ChimeraX commands (.cxc) that place a marker at each C-alpha (Angstrom):
marker #1 position 8.25,-0.59,2.50 radius 0.5
marker #1 position 10.49,-0.86,5.57 radius 0.5
marker #1 position 9.75,1.71,8.30 radius 0.5
marker #1 position 12.73,3.89,7.43 radius 0.5
marker #1 position 11.66,3.95,3.77 radius 0.5
marker #1 position 8.12,4.93,4.78 radius 0.5
marker #1 position 9.47,7.88,6.75 radius 0.5
marker #1 position 11.75,8.93,3.91 radius 0.5
marker #1 position 9.48,8.42,0.90 radius 0.5
marker #1 position 5.78,7.94,1.75 radius 0.5
marker #1 position 4.69,11.58,1.84 radius 0.5
marker #1 position 6.62,12.37,-1.33 radius 0.5
marker #1 position 4.76,9.69,-3.27 radius 0.5
marker #1 position 1.59,11.85,-3.01 radius 0.5
marker #1 position -0.80,8.89,-3.34 radius 0.5
marker #1 position -3.52,10.41,-1.17 radius 0.5
marker #1 position -3.02,13.87,-2.70 radius 0.5
marker #1 position -3.96,12.43,-6.10 radius 0.5
marker #1 position -7.37,11.39,-4.77 radius 0.5
marker #1 position -7.89,14.64,-2.88 radius 0.5
marker #1 position -7.59,16.48,-6.18 radius 0.5
marker #1 position -10.09,14.20,-7.89 radius 0.5
marker #1 position -12.96,13.59,-5.46 radius 0.5
marker #1 position -13.47,17.21,-4.48 radius 0.5
marker #1 position -16.56,17.77,-2.35 radius 0.5
marker #1 position -16.59,14.25,-0.90 radius 0.5
marker #1 position -17.47,13.96,2.81 radius 0.5
marker #1 position -14.41,13.51,5.01 radius 0.5
marker #1 position -15.04,9.83,5.76 radius 0.5
marker #1 position -15.55,9.05,2.07 radius 0.5
marker #1 position -12.44,11.01,1.10 radius 0.5
marker #1 position -10.35,9.23,3.73 radius 0.5
marker #1 position -11.57,5.80,2.64 radius 0.5
marker #1 position -10.85,6.54,-1.03 radius 0.5
marker #1 position -7.41,7.99,-0.24 radius 0.5
marker #1 position -6.48,4.94,1.84 radius 0.5
marker #1 position -7.76,2.62,-0.87 radius 0.5
marker #1 position -5.70,4.51,-3.46 radius 0.5
marker #1 position -2.55,4.11,-1.37 radius 0.5
marker #1 position -3.35,0.41,-1.01 radius 0.5
marker #1 position -3.75,0.13,-4.80 radius 0.5
marker #1 position -0.26,1.50,-5.43 radius 0.5
marker #1 position 1.23,-0.88,-2.85 radius 0.5
marker #1 position -0.62,-3.79,-4.48 radius 0.5
marker #1 position 0.74,-2.70,-7.88 radius 0.5
marker #1 position 4.28,-2.74,-6.47 radius 0.5
marker #1 position 3.76,-6.17,-4.88 radius 0.5
marker #1 position 2.52,-7.47,-8.22 radius 0.5
marker #1 position 5.59,-5.97,-9.92 radius 0.5
marker #1 position 7.98,-7.60,-7.43 radius 0.5
marker #1 position 6.22,-10.95,-7.84 radius 0.5
marker #1 position 6.79,-10.67,-11.59 radius 0.5
marker #1 position 10.43,-9.59,-11.22 radius 0.5
marker #1 position 11.27,-12.42,-8.84 radius 0.5
marker #1 position 9.18,-15.07,-10.62 radius 0.5
marker #1 position 6.94,-15.62,-7.61 radius 0.5
marker #1 position 4.07,-17.26,-9.46 radius 0.5
marker #1 position 2.82,-19.18,-6.42 radius 0.5
marker #1 position 2.85,-16.07,-4.23 radius 0.5
marker #1 position 0.96,-14.09,-6.87 radius 0.5
marker #1 position -1.63,-16.85,-7.32 radius 0.5
marker #1 position -2.27,-17.00,-3.55 radius 0.5
marker #1 position -2.64,-13.23,-3.37 radius 0.5
marker #1 position -4.97,-13.19,-6.36 radius 0.5
marker #1 position -7.36,-15.71,-4.79 radius 0.5
marker #1 position -7.19,-14.03,-1.38 radius 0.5
marker #1 position -8.14,-10.66,-2.89 radius 0.5
marker #1 position -11.09,-12.22,-4.71 radius 0.5
marker #1 position -12.24,-13.74,-1.41 radius 0.5
marker #1 position -11.73,-10.51,0.56 radius 0.5
marker #1 position -13.69,-8.56,-2.03 radius 0.5
marker #1 position -16.73,-10.80,-1.51 radius 0.5
marker #1 position -16.49,-11.06,2.30 radius 0.5
marker #1 position -14.18,-8.33,3.60 radius 0.5
marker #1 position -15.27,-8.69,7.21 radius 0.5
marker #1 position -13.77,-12.19,7.29 radius 0.5
marker #1 position -10.34,-10.93,6.20 radius 0.5
marker #1 position -9.74,-7.92,8.44 radius 0.5
marker #1 position -7.11,-9.80,10.45 radius 0.5
marker #1 position -5.46,-11.71,7.62 radius 0.5
marker #1 position -1.74,-12.29,8.28 radius 0.5
marker #1 position -0.80,-10.69,4.94 radius 0.5
marker #1 position -1.18,-6.94,5.62 radius 0.5
marker #1 position -1.95,-6.35,1.95 radius 0.5
marker #1 position -5.03,-8.56,2.20 radius 0.5
marker #1 position -6.05,-7.12,5.58 radius 0.5
marker #1 position -5.65,-3.56,4.28 radius 0.5
marker #1 position -7.77,-4.35,1.24 radius 0.5
marker #1 position -10.49,-5.87,3.44 radius 0.5
marker #1 position -10.47,-2.76,5.64 radius 0.5
marker #1 position -10.89,-0.55,2.56 radius 0.5
marker #1 position -13.78,-2.66,1.30 radius 0.5
marker #1 position -15.64,-2.61,4.63 radius 0.5
marker #1 position -15.46,1.17,4.60 radius 0.5
marker #1 position -16.27,1.69,0.91 radius 0.5
marker #1 position -19.21,-0.73,1.09 radius 0.5
marker #1 position -20.77,1.34,3.90 radius 0.5
marker #1 position -21.57,4.47,1.92 radius 0.5
marker #1 position -24.18,3.48,-0.67 radius 0.5
marker #1 position -26.50,0.52,-1.30 radius 0.5
marker #1 position -26.15,-3.15,-2.07 radius 0.5
marker #1 position -26.37,-2.63,-5.84 radius 0.5
marker #1 position -23.44,-0.19,-5.82 radius 0.5
marker #1 position -21.42,-2.63,-3.71 radius 0.5
marker #1 position -22.16,-5.48,-6.12 radius 0.5
marker #1 position -21.20,-3.34,-9.11 radius 0.5
marker #1 position -17.94,-2.25,-7.48 radius 0.5
marker #1 position -17.11,-5.87,-6.62 radius 0.5
marker #1 position -17.87,-7.00,-10.17 radius 0.5
marker #1 position -15.58,-4.31,-11.55 radius 0.5
marker #1 position -12.76,-5.11,-9.14 radius 0.5
marker #1 position -12.93,-8.86,-9.72 radius 0.5
marker #1 position -12.24,-7.98,-13.37 radius 0.5
marker #1 position -9.29,-5.79,-12.33 radius 0.5
marker #1 position -7.72,-8.66,-10.35 radius 0.5
marker #1 position -8.03,-10.98,-13.35 radius 0.5
marker #1 position -6.54,-8.31,-15.62 radius 0.5
marker #1 position -3.54,-8.11,-13.30 radius 0.5
marker #1 position -3.23,-11.88,-13.68 radius 0.5
marker #1 position -3.19,-11.52,-17.48 radius 0.5
marker #1 position -0.50,-8.88,-17.12 radius 0.5
marker #1 position 1.47,-11.23,-14.85 radius 0.5
marker #1 position 1.36,-13.94,-17.52 radius 0.5
marker #1 position 2.28,-11.52,-20.30 radius 0.5
marker #1 position 5.25,-10.18,-18.37 radius 0.5
marker #1 position 6.59,-13.54,-17.24 radius 0.5
marker #1 position 6.35,-14.89,-20.80 radius 0.5
marker #1 position 7.76,-11.71,-22.39 radius 0.5
marker #1 position 4.57,-11.18,-24.43 radius 0.5
marker #1 position 4.06,-7.61,-25.67 radius 0.5
marker #1 position 0.33,-7.16,-26.40 radius 0.5
marker #1 position -0.76,-5.49,-29.62 radius 0.5
marker #1 position -1.86,-1.89,-29.32 radius 0.5
marker #1 position -5.56,-2.78,-29.42 radius 0.5
marker #1 position -5.15,-5.64,-26.95 radius 0.5
marker #1 position -3.11,-3.43,-24.66 radius 0.5
marker #1 position -5.65,-0.59,-24.68 radius 0.5
marker #1 position -8.44,-3.02,-23.80 radius 0.5
marker #1 position -6.42,-4.54,-20.96 radius 0.5
marker #1 position -5.25,-1.13,-19.73 radius 0.5
marker #1 position -8.81,-0.06,-19.04 radius 0.5
marker #1 position -8.89,-2.86,-16.48 radius 0.5
marker #1 position -5.39,-2.65,-15.01 radius 0.5
marker #1 position -5.82,1.10,-14.57 radius 0.5
marker #1 position -9.26,0.35,-13.06 radius 0.5
marker #1 position -11.19,2.87,-15.16 radius 0.5
marker #1 position -14.59,1.84,-13.85 radius 0.5
marker #1 position -13.47,1.61,-10.21 radius 0.5
marker #1 position -12.42,5.26,-10.09 radius 0.5
marker #1 position -15.62,6.17,-11.96 radius 0.5
marker #1 position -17.75,4.18,-9.48 radius 0.5
marker #1 position -16.17,6.12,-6.61 radius 0.5
marker #1 position -17.52,9.39,-8.00 radius 0.5
marker #1 position -20.92,8.34,-6.65 radius 0.5
marker #1 position -20.15,8.04,-2.91 radius 0.5
marker #1 position -18.22,11.28,-3.30 radius 0.5
marker #1 position -21.43,12.89,-4.58 radius 0.5
marker #1 position -23.44,10.95,-1.94 radius 0.5
marker #1 position -25.72,9.56,-4.62 radius 0.5
marker #1 position -26.03,6.22,-6.37 radius 0.5
marker #1 position -26.78,7.12,-9.98 radius 0.5
marker #1 position -29.56,5.34,-11.89 radius 0.5
marker #1 position -28.51,2.91,-14.61 radius 0.5
marker #1 position -30.08,5.16,-17.26 radius 0.5
marker #1 position -27.70,7.95,-16.20 radius 0.5
marker #1 position -24.55,5.85,-15.74 radius 0.5
marker #1 position -25.08,4.11,-19.08 radius 0.5
marker #1 position -26.06,7.28,-20.94 radius 0.5
marker #1 position -23.59,7.72,-23.83 radius 0.5
marker #1 position -22.72,11.26,-22.77 radius 0.5
marker #1 position -21.90,10.29,-19.18 radius 0.5
marker #1 position -20.03,7.13,-20.17 radius 0.5
marker #1 position -18.01,8.95,-22.81 radius 0.5
marker #1 position -16.89,11.69,-20.45 radius 0.5
marker #1 position -15.96,9.14,-17.78 radius 0.5
marker #1 position -14.00,7.00,-20.22 radius 0.5
marker #1 position -12.03,9.93,-21.61 radius 0.5
marker #1 position -11.03,11.18,-18.16 radius 0.5
marker #1 position -9.62,7.75,-17.35 radius 0.5
marker #1 position -8.01,7.19,-20.76 radius 0.5
marker #1 position -6.16,10.46,-20.31 radius 0.5
marker #1 position -4.90,9.31,-16.92 radius 0.5
marker #1 position -3.82,5.86,-18.10 radius 0.5
marker #1 position -2.03,7.11,-21.20 radius 0.5
marker #1 position -0.36,10.01,-19.40 radius 0.5
marker #1 position 0.78,7.49,-16.81 radius 0.5
marker #1 position 2.25,5.38,-19.62 radius 0.5
marker #1 position 4.10,8.42,-20.93 radius 0.5
marker #1 position 5.61,9.21,-17.53 radius 0.5
marker #1 position 6.33,5.54,-16.75 radius 0.5
marker #1 position 7.98,4.78,-20.08 radius 0.5
marker #1 position 11.62,5.42,-19.00 radius 0.5
marker #1 position 11.21,3.18,-15.94 radius 0.5
marker #1 position 9.44,0.43,-17.86 radius 0.5
marker #1 position 11.90,0.39,-20.76 radius 0.5
marker #1 position 14.75,0.17,-18.24 radius 0.5
marker #1 position 13.01,-2.77,-16.59 radius 0.5
marker #1 position 12.34,-4.67,-19.85 radius 0.5
marker #1 position 8.59,-4.21,-19.31 radius 0.5
marker #1 position 5.99,-5.30,-21.87 radius 0.5
marker #1 position 2.96,-3.37,-20.61 radius 0.5
marker #1 position 3.02,0.21,-21.81 radius 0.5
marker #1 position 1.34,1.89,-24.76 radius 0.5
marker #1 position 4.70,3.16,-25.95 radius 0.5
marker #1 position 6.25,-0.30,-25.81 radius 0.5
marker #1 position 3.34,-1.78,-27.82 radius 0.5
marker #1 position 3.70,1.00,-30.41 radius 0.5
marker #1 position 7.43,0.32,-30.74 radius 0.5
marker #1 position 7.11,-3.47,-30.81 radius 0.5
marker #1 position 4.06,-3.91,-33.06 radius 0.5
marker #1 position 3.80,-0.69,-35.08 radius 0.5
marker #1 position 7.54,-0.28,-35.68 radius 0.5
marker #1 position 7.76,3.22,-34.18 radius 0.5
marker #1 position 11.00,4.60,-32.79 radius 0.5
marker #1 position 11.06,5.69,-29.16 radius 0.5
marker #1 position 10.71,9.32,-30.19 radius 0.5
marker #1 position 7.80,8.51,-32.52 radius 0.5
marker #1 position 6.08,6.48,-29.80 radius 0.5
marker #1 position 6.37,9.36,-27.33 radius 0.5
marker #1 position 4.92,11.73,-29.94 radius 0.5
marker #1 position 2.02,9.35,-30.60 radius 0.5
marker #1 position 1.19,8.97,-26.89 radius 0.5
marker #1 position 1.27,12.74,-26.50 radius 0.5
marker #1 position -1.09,13.07,-29.48 radius 0.5
marker #1 position -3.53,10.60,-27.92 radius 0.5
marker #1 position -3.35,12.39,-24.58 radius 0.5
marker #1 position -4.08,15.76,-26.17 radius 0.5
marker #1 position -6.93,14.23,-28.17 radius 0.5
marker #1 position -8.45,12.94,-24.92 radius 0.5
marker #1 position -8.55,16.49,-23.60 radius 0.5
marker #1 position -10.27,17.98,-26.66 radius 0.5
marker #1 position -12.73,15.09,-26.90 radius 0.5
marker #1 position -13.51,15.33,-23.20 radius 0.5
marker #1 position -14.46,18.99,-23.54 radius 0.5
marker #1 position -17.09,18.01,-26.11 radius 0.5
marker #1 position -18.30,15.03,-24.06 radius 0.5
marker #1 position -18.46,17.21,-20.96 radius 0.5
marker #1 position -20.89,19.61,-22.70 radius 0.5
marker #1 position -23.15,16.70,-23.64 radius 0.5
marker #1 position -23.01,15.28,-20.11 radius 0.5
marker #1 position -23.87,18.65,-18.57 radius 0.5
marker #1 position -26.88,18.87,-20.86 radius 0.5
marker #1 position -27.94,15.51,-19.45 radius 0.5
marker #1 position -27.61,16.90,-15.92 radius 0.5
marker #1 position -29.63,19.99,-16.88 radius 0.5
marker #1 position -32.41,17.85,-18.35 radius 0.5
marker #1 position -32.79,16.11,-14.97 radius 0.5
marker #1 position -33.14,19.45,-13.18 radius 0.5
marker #1 position -36.56,19.96,-14.78 radius 0.5
marker #1 position -38.00,16.75,-13.32 radius 0.5
marker #1 position -39.11,15.46,-9.94 radius 0.5
marker #1 position -37.39,16.22,-6.64 radius 0.5
marker #1 position -35.51,12.92,-6.95 radius 0.5
marker #1 position -34.46,13.71,-10.52 radius 0.5
marker #1 position -33.25,17.16,-9.47 radius 0.5
marker #1 position -31.10,15.57,-6.76 radius 0.5
marker #1 position -29.70,13.19,-9.36 radius 0.5
marker #1 position -28.98,16.13,-11.65 radius 0.5
marker #1 position -26.98,17.84,-8.89 radius 0.5
marker #1 position -25.02,14.62,-8.31 radius 0.5
marker #1 position -24.35,14.20,-12.03 radius 0.5
marker #1 position -22.94,17.73,-12.17 radius 0.5
marker #1 position -20.67,16.92,-9.22 radius 0.5
marker #1 position -19.46,13.73,-10.90 radius 0.5
marker #1 position -18.77,15.49,-14.18 radius 0.5
marker #1 position -16.91,18.25,-12.36 radius 0.5
marker #1 position -14.66,15.66,-10.77 radius 0.5
marker #1 position -14.09,13.95,-14.12 radius 0.5
marker #1 position -12.63,17.29,-15.18 radius 0.5
marker #1 position -10.60,17.45,-11.95 radius 0.5
marker #1 position -9.02,14.10,-12.81 radius 0.5
marker #1 position -7.06,15.78,-15.63 radius 0.5
marker #1 position -5.40,18.39,-13.45 radius 0.5
marker #1 position -4.88,16.04,-10.50 radius 0.5
marker #1 position -3.25,13.34,-12.64 radius 0.5
marker #1 position -1.02,15.87,-14.39 radius 0.5
marker #1 position 0.10,17.38,-11.07 radius 0.5
marker #1 position 0.65,13.95,-9.49 radius 0.5
marker #1 position 2.96,12.68,-12.20 radius 0.5
marker #1 position 5.23,15.70,-11.86 radius 0.5
marker #1 position 5.25,15.83,-8.05 radius 0.5
marker #1 position 5.25,12.18,-6.98 radius 0.5
marker #1 position 8.57,10.49,-6.32 radius 0.5
marker #1 position 7.15,7.44,-8.08 radius 0.5
marker #1 position 8.17,8.81,-11.49 radius 0.5
marker #1 position 11.43,10.64,-10.75 radius 0.5
marker #1 position 13.52,7.90,-12.35 radius 0.5
marker #1 position 16.45,10.19,-13.14 radius 0.5
marker #1 position 17.11,10.43,-9.41 radius 0.5
marker #1 position 17.23,6.65,-8.87 radius 0.5
marker #1 position 20.38,4.51,-8.80 radius 0.5
marker #1 position 18.50,1.92,-10.87 radius 0.5
marker #1 position 16.02,3.46,-13.32 radius 0.5
marker #1 position 13.96,0.26,-13.31 radius 0.5
marker #1 position 13.47,0.03,-9.55 radius 0.5
marker #1 position 12.02,2.68,-7.21 radius 0.5
marker #1 position 14.31,3.22,-4.21 radius 0.5
marker #1 position 11.42,2.80,-1.76 radius 0.5
marker #1 position 10.51,-0.73,-2.89 radius 0.5
marker #1 position 11.45,-3.62,-0.63 radius 0.5
marker #1 position 12.96,-6.28,-2.92 radius 0.5
marker #1 position 12.81,-9.03,-0.32 radius 0.5
marker #1 position 10.35,-11.89,-0.55 radius 0.5
marker #1 position 7.20,-10.06,0.49 radius 0.5
marker #1 position 4.17,-12.20,-0.11 radius 0.5
marker #1 position 5.98,-15.54,0.00 radius 0.5
marker #1 position 4.55,-16.56,3.37 radius 0.5
marker link #1:1,2 radius 0.2
marker link #1:2,3 radius 0.2
marker link #1:3,4 radius 0.2
marker link #1:4,5 radius 0.2
marker link #1:5,6 radius 0.2
marker link #1:6,7 radius 0.2
marker link #1:7,8 radius 0.2
marker link #1:8,9 radius 0.2
marker link #1:9,10 radius 0.2
marker link #1:10,11 radius 0.2
marker link #1:11,12 radius 0.2
marker link #1:12,13 radius 0.2
marker link #1:13,14 radius 0.2
marker link #1:14,15 radius 0.2
marker link #1:15,16 radius 0.2
marker link #1:16,17 radius 0.2
marker link #1:17,18 radius 0.2
marker link #1:18,19 radius 0.2
marker link #1:19,20 radius 0.2
marker link #1:20,21 radius 0.2
marker link #1:21,22 radius 0.2
marker link #1:22,23 radius 0.2
marker link #1:23,24 radius 0.2
marker link #1:24,25 radius 0.2
marker link #1:25,26 radius 0.2
marker link #1:26,27 radius 0.2
marker link #1:27,28 radius 0.2
marker link #1:28,29 radius 0.2
marker link #1:29,30 radius 0.2
marker link #1:30,31 radius 0.2
marker link #1:31,32 radius 0.2
marker link #1:32,33 radius 0.2
marker link #1:33,34 radius 0.2
marker link #1:34,35 radius 0.2
marker link #1:35,36 radius 0.2
marker link #1:36,37 radius 0.2
marker link #1:37,38 radius 0.2
marker link #1:38,39 radius 0.2
marker link #1:39,40 radius 0.2
marker link #1:40,41 radius 0.2
marker link #1:41,42 radius 0.2
marker link #1:42,43 radius 0.2
marker link #1:43,44 radius 0.2
marker link #1:44,45 radius 0.2
marker link #1:45,46 radius 0.2
marker link #1:46,47 radius 0.2
marker link #1:47,48 radius 0.2
marker link #1:48,49 radius 0.2
marker link #1:49,50 radius 0.2
marker link #1:50,51 radius 0.2
marker link #1:51,52 radius 0.2
marker link #1:52,53 radius 0.2
marker link #1:53,54 radius 0.2
marker link #1:54,55 radius 0.2
marker link #1:55,56 radius 0.2
marker link #1:56,57 radius 0.2
marker link #1:57,58 radius 0.2
marker link #1:58,59 radius 0.2
marker link #1:59,60 radius 0.2
marker link #1:60,61 radius 0.2
marker link #1:61,62 radius 0.2
marker link #1:62,63 radius 0.2
marker link #1:63,64 radius 0.2
marker link #1:64,65 radius 0.2
marker link #1:65,66 radius 0.2
marker link #1:66,67 radius 0.2
marker link #1:67,68 radius 0.2
marker link #1:68,69 radius 0.2
marker link #1:69,70 radius 0.2
marker link #1:70,71 radius 0.2
marker link #1:71,72 radius 0.2
marker link #1:72,73 radius 0.2
marker link #1:73,74 radius 0.2
marker link #1:74,75 radius 0.2
marker link #1:75,76 radius 0.2
marker link #1:76,77 radius 0.2
marker link #1:77,78 radius 0.2
marker link #1:78,79 radius 0.2
marker link #1:79,80 radius 0.2
marker link #1:80,81 radius 0.2
marker link #1:81,82 radius 0.2
marker link #1:82,83 radius 0.2
marker link #1:83,84 radius 0.2
marker link #1:84,85 radius 0.2
marker link #1:85,86 radius 0.2
marker link #1:86,87 radius 0.2
marker link #1:87,88 radius 0.2
marker link #1:88,89 radius 0.2
marker link #1:89,90 radius 0.2
marker link #1:90,91 radius 0.2
marker link #1:91,92 radius 0.2
marker link #1:92,93 radius 0.2
marker link #1:93,94 radius 0.2
marker link #1:94,95 radius 0.2
marker link #1:95,96 radius 0.2
marker link #1:96,97 radius 0.2
marker link #1:97,98 radius 0.2
marker link #1:98,99 radius 0.2
marker link #1:99,100 radius 0.2
marker link #1:100,101 radius 0.2
marker link #1:101,102 radius 0.2
marker link #1:102,103 radius 0.2
marker link #1:103,104 radius 0.2
marker link #1:104,105 radius 0.2
marker link #1:105,106 radius 0.2
marker link #1:106,107 radius 0.2
marker link #1:107,108 radius 0.2
marker link #1:108,109 radius 0.2
marker link #1:109,110 radius 0.2
marker link #1:110,111 radius 0.2
marker link #1:111,112 radius 0.2
marker link #1:112,113 radius 0.2
marker link #1:113,114 radius 0.2
marker link #1:114,115 radius 0.2
marker link #1:115,116 radius 0.2
marker link #1:116,117 radius 0.2
marker link #1:117,118 radius 0.2
marker link #1:118,119 radius 0.2
marker link #1:119,120 radius 0.2
marker link #1:120,121 radius 0.2
marker link #1:121,122 radius 0.2
marker link #1:122,123 radius 0.2
marker link #1:123,124 radius 0.2
marker link #1:124,125 radius 0.2
marker link #1:125,126 radius 0.2
marker link #1:126,127 radius 0.2
marker link #1:127,128 radius 0.2
marker link #1:128,129 radius 0.2
marker link #1:129,130 radius 0.2
marker link #1:130,131 radius 0.2
marker link #1:131,132 radius 0.2
marker link #1:132,133 radius 0.2
marker link #1:133,134 radius 0.2
marker link #1:134,135 radius 0.2
marker link #1:135,136 radius 0.2
marker link #1:136,137 radius 0.2
marker link #1:137,138 radius 0.2
marker link #1:138,139 radius 0.2
marker link #1:139,140 radius 0.2
marker link #1:140,141 radius 0.2
marker link #1:141,142 radius 0.2
marker link #1:142,143 radius 0.2
marker link #1:143,144 radius 0.2
marker link #1:144,145 radius 0.2
marker link #1:145,146 radius 0.2
marker link #1:146,147 radius 0.2
marker link #1:147,148 radius 0.2
marker link #1:148,149 radius 0.2
marker link #1:149,150 radius 0.2
marker link #1:150,151 radius 0.2
marker link #1:151,152 radius 0.2
marker link #1:152,153 radius 0.2
marker link #1:153,154 radius 0.2
marker link #1:154,155 radius 0.2
marker link #1:155,156 radius 0.2
marker link #1:156,157 radius 0.2
marker link #1:157,158 radius 0.2
marker link #1:158,159 radius 0.2
marker link #1:159,160 radius 0.2
marker link #1:160,161 radius 0.2
marker link #1:161,162 radius 0.2
marker link #1:162,163 radius 0.2
marker link #1:163,164 radius 0.2
marker link #1:164,165 radius 0.2
marker link #1:165,166 radius 0.2
marker link #1:166,167 radius 0.2
marker link #1:167,168 radius 0.2
marker link #1:168,169 radius 0.2
marker link #1:169,170 radius 0.2
marker link #1:170,171 radius 0.2
marker link #1:171,172 radius 0.2
marker link #1:172,173 radius 0.2
marker link #1:173,174 radius 0.2
marker link #1:174,175 radius 0.2
marker link #1:175,176 radius 0.2
marker link #1:176,177 radius 0.2
marker link #1:177,178 radius 0.2
marker link #1:178,179 radius 0.2
marker link #1:179,180 radius 0.2
marker link #1:180,181 radius 0.2
marker link #1:181,182 radius 0.2
marker link #1:182,183 radius 0.2
marker link #1:183,184 radius 0.2
marker link #1:184,185 radius 0.2
marker link #1:185,186 radius 0.2
marker link #1:186,187 radius 0.2
marker link #1:187,188 radius 0.2
marker link #1:188,189 radius 0.2
marker link #1:189,190 radius 0.2
marker link #1:190,191 radius 0.2
marker link #1:191,192 radius 0.2
marker link #1:192,193 radius 0.2
marker link #1:193,194 radius 0.2
marker link #1:194,195 radius 0.2
marker link #1:195,196 radius 0.2
marker link #1:196,197 radius 0.2
marker link #1:197,198 radius 0.2
marker link #1:198,199 radius 0.2
marker link #1:199,200 radius 0.2
marker link #1:200,201 radius 0.2
marker link #1:201,202 radius 0.2
marker link #1:202,203 radius 0.2
marker link #1:203,204 radius 0.2
marker link #1:204,205 radius 0.2
marker link #1:205,206 radius 0.2
marker link #1:206,207 radius 0.2
marker link #1:207,208 radius 0.2
marker link #1:208,209 radius 0.2
marker link #1:209,210 radius 0.2
marker link #1:210,211 radius 0.2
marker link #1:211,212 radius 0.2
marker link #1:212,213 radius 0.2
marker link #1:213,214 radius 0.2
marker link #1:214,215 radius 0.2
marker link #1:215,216 radius 0.2
marker link #1:216,217 radius 0.2
marker link #1:217,218 radius 0.2
marker link #1:218,219 radius 0.2
marker link #1:219,220 radius 0.2
marker link #1:220,221 radius 0.2
marker link #1:221,222 radius 0.2
marker link #1:222,223 radius 0.2
marker link #1:223,224 radius 0.2
marker link #1:224,225 radius 0.2
marker link #1:225,226 radius 0.2
marker link #1:226,227 radius 0.2
marker link #1:227,228 radius 0.2
marker link #1:228,229 radius 0.2
marker link #1:229,230 radius 0.2
marker link #1:230,231 radius 0.2
marker link #1:231,232 radius 0.2
marker link #1:232,233 radius 0.2
marker link #1:233,234 radius 0.2
marker link #1:234,235 radius 0.2
marker link #1:235,236 radius 0.2
marker link #1:236,237 radius 0.2
marker link #1:237,238 radius 0.2
marker link #1:238,239 radius 0.2
marker link #1:239,240 radius 0.2
marker link #1:240,241 radius 0.2
marker link #1:241,242 radius 0.2
marker link #1:242,243 radius 0.2
marker link #1:243,244 radius 0.2
marker link #1:244,245 radius 0.2
marker link #1:245,246 radius 0.2
marker link #1:246,247 radius 0.2
marker link #1:247,248 radius 0.2
marker link #1:248,249 radius 0.2
marker link #1:249,250 radius 0.2
marker link #1:250,251 radius 0.2
marker link #1:251,252 radius 0.2
marker link #1:252,253 radius 0.2
marker link #1:253,254 radius 0.2
marker link #1:254,255 radius 0.2
marker link #1:255,256 radius 0.2
marker link #1:256,257 radius 0.2
marker link #1:257,258 radius 0.2
marker link #1:258,259 radius 0.2
marker link #1:259,260 radius 0.2
marker link #1:260,261 radius 0.2
marker link #1:261,262 radius 0.2
marker link #1:262,263 radius 0.2
marker link #1:263,264 radius 0.2
marker link #1:264,265 radius 0.2
marker link #1:265,266 radius 0.2
marker link #1:266,267 radius 0.2
marker link #1:267,268 radius 0.2
marker link #1:268,269 radius 0.2
marker link #1:269,270 radius 0.2
marker link #1:270,271 radius 0.2
marker link #1:271,272 radius 0.2
marker link #1:272,273 radius 0.2
marker link #1:273,274 radius 0.2
marker link #1:274,275 radius 0.2
marker link #1:275,276 radius 0.2
marker link #1:276,277 radius 0.2
marker link #1:277,278 radius 0.2
marker link #1:278,279 radius 0.2
marker link #1:279,280 radius 0.2
marker link #1:280,281 radius 0.2
marker link #1:281,282 radius 0.2
marker link #1:282,283 radius 0.2
marker link #1:283,284 radius 0.2
marker link #1:284,285 radius 0.2
marker link #1:285,286 radius 0.2
marker link #1:286,287 radius 0.2
marker link #1:287,288 radius 0.2
marker link #1:288,289 radius 0.2
marker link #1:289,290 radius 0.2
marker link #1:290,291 radius 0.2
marker link #1:291,292 radius 0.2
marker link #1:292,293 radius 0.2
marker link #1:293,294 radius 0.2
marker link #1:294,295 radius 0.2
marker link #1:295,296 radius 0.2
marker link #1:296,297 radius 0.2
marker link #1:297,298 radius 0.2
marker link #1:298,299 radius 0.2
marker link #1:299,300 radius 0.2
marker link #1:300,301 radius 0.2
marker link #1:301,302 radius 0.2
marker link #1:302,303 radius 0.2
marker link #1:303,304 radius 0.2
marker link #1:304,305 radius 0.2
marker link #1:305,306 radius 0.2
marker link #1:306,307 radius 0.2
view
């Protein structure tokens, strides 16, 4: 974004507000790091989109490998000439400082998978391949970074959760549903922009292309799935809270874990309201106000990333 575009549009995009509504109760330094990382993520998503639009395969490949490298050794990339890489490294240094080595390794593993999923999306889009509904839903869990945002619940609660808790079906189910809601609601709100831009990555587009639905039927089906996420989350939330309560009867350490689990589950619930608010307040989705419904007015279309 050129400086004048930053001044005109940045606050209205509400990127940091989205995180502030999700990770409620996080210490200030954790909240700031997550908010900055979220803003970086949206910028990265726009760079990826521009690389697709302009056929910049070499630029995307360089960025992909640089992000993998910065994820593993962020301190070595803080002064990288590409500000997108340097900004990512800065976020990683800060996020890696809050919990232990195992959390850092898990986060890195999850984000390496996100980078590779973005590469699969790049190849799908440049070849005009619309994934099937099942293939799209599997890939979407990575491109939306479901497990990254779930991982970040833990530093917000100032507690690295034991594997037995994180992998408990009740906890996993609630976490998945909160993120599925967000991804599918995002698809619903992004559909006009992505149809205008001849996109191939959207649940609605997969439903139209592979299941033969009309646009109106696809919108209805996404809305049905979104509403189902809400009702299913309410049931999963009750099960997850029972898990938290069971920990409260244990040792001092287990009680502390139980408190953290309750905080994480509370913020899973907050994700619903924050995502809903964001999509109706952020200028990122107000396509009816754009001269070109396929291109946000704040995006710099020049050859960013070519150097």
